[in-house]
N, C-alpha and C positions, 0 to 999 in steps of 0.2 A: 482603521479602515482607509484612512487617507492614503496610506502607502499602496494599497491594492488598486486604488482608482487610477494609478499611473501605469498600470500594466496592461498587457494585451487581454487579460481575462475580463477586464471591465468592458471591453469592446465586443465581447462575445454576444452572439444573438440571444434574444430572450427565449427561455425555455417555456414553450406553450403547453405541451402535454407530457409532463414527466411520467416516467414509469417507475413504480416502486416494486421491488421484488422482496417479499417477506416470506420467511420459512424457517423451520427448525434446522439445526446443523445436519449435514449429510443427506439432505433431501433434494439436491440438485440446483439450489439457488445460484451457486457460483457458475455452474455450467450454463444455466439460462441467461445469467447476466452477461457472460462472455459471448454467448451465441448472439444475443441481441446487439452487443457492441460491434459485431462484424458488419452489421447493416450500416451503410453510409448515411442513412437517414437518422441514425441514433448515435449517441456518443456516450462514453463511459470513461471515468477517470482511470488513468494508468497508475500503477503502483507508485512510481516516482512522484507523481503529482500529489498523491495522498500522503506519502511519507515526508515530503519536503514541499509544502504547498506555496510558500512565498518566495518569489524570485529575489535573488540578491544582486545580480548584475543587470540592472534595469536598462543599461545602455547597450547591452548585447544579449538579448533574450535567447538566441540560439546557443551561444556559449554557456549561458546560465543553465539552460535545459540539459546540455551535455554533462555539466558538473553535477547537477542534481541526480541525473540518471546514474552516473558513476557512483555517487554516494549511496544511493538506494541499492544498487547491485552489490556493493561491498557489504552492506548490512545483511542482505539476503544470503550472500555467500557465507558470511560468518554464522548465521543461523543454521544454514544447511550443513556446515562443518560440525556443528554441535549436535544436530538432529538430522543425520543424512537420509533417513527414511521418510522424513516429513513430506518431501516432494512426491512420494508415491501416493500420498493422500490428497495433497493440495499443490498443484503446479504453482511455482513462484517465478517471478521475473520482474525486473524493473520496468519493462516496457509492455507488459500485458495488462489488460483491464483487470481491475481489482475492486472488491467490495468496499464500501465506505466505512466498514468497521475498522479498517486500517487508519483512517483519518481520526476516528473517535479514540482509538488507542493512544495516538500521539498527543491528542488534545487533552486527555485526562491524565497524562504523564504516567501511563501504566504500560505493561508489556503483555501482549497476548501470546502466551507460551502454552502449548498443549502439554501440560504436565502429565496428564493421564496417558499420553502416548509415548512418554520418554522412559528410558531405563533409569535405574537408581543412579548410575554415574552421571547422567545428564542432569537429574534433579540436584544432585550434589554440586555439580558445576554451576548451575544457576544460583544455588544458594550462596556459593562462594562469590559469584559475581555480584549478587545483590547485597549481601551482608558483609562481604569482605573477609569472611572466615570460613 
């Protein structure tokens, strides 16, 4: 935690009335969260902030943000190359508001992959990537 105290995030205003959006998959929670994030009185983390939450270049936070945005977009592009139709169901981008499940996925060292929505060849590809065979 000492590392985070030196960043701009530590200087952010206190959150006085947080909004929690809870719901089952495919019920509009992402849409509601992104709609609320458009209001200047609200804020919501961007995908790049959730996928790579800790700044590395503390002396130049703007340059650091650009590098983390590029890293995030590269990962999204790779996922979409494997599952091109996924974006038809869930819009993705490094600079759009995203649900905090993205943060939990990286923290628990797991991958959130919609296996039920992929074809056999994609499942096989993921198996090869995960198991190396």
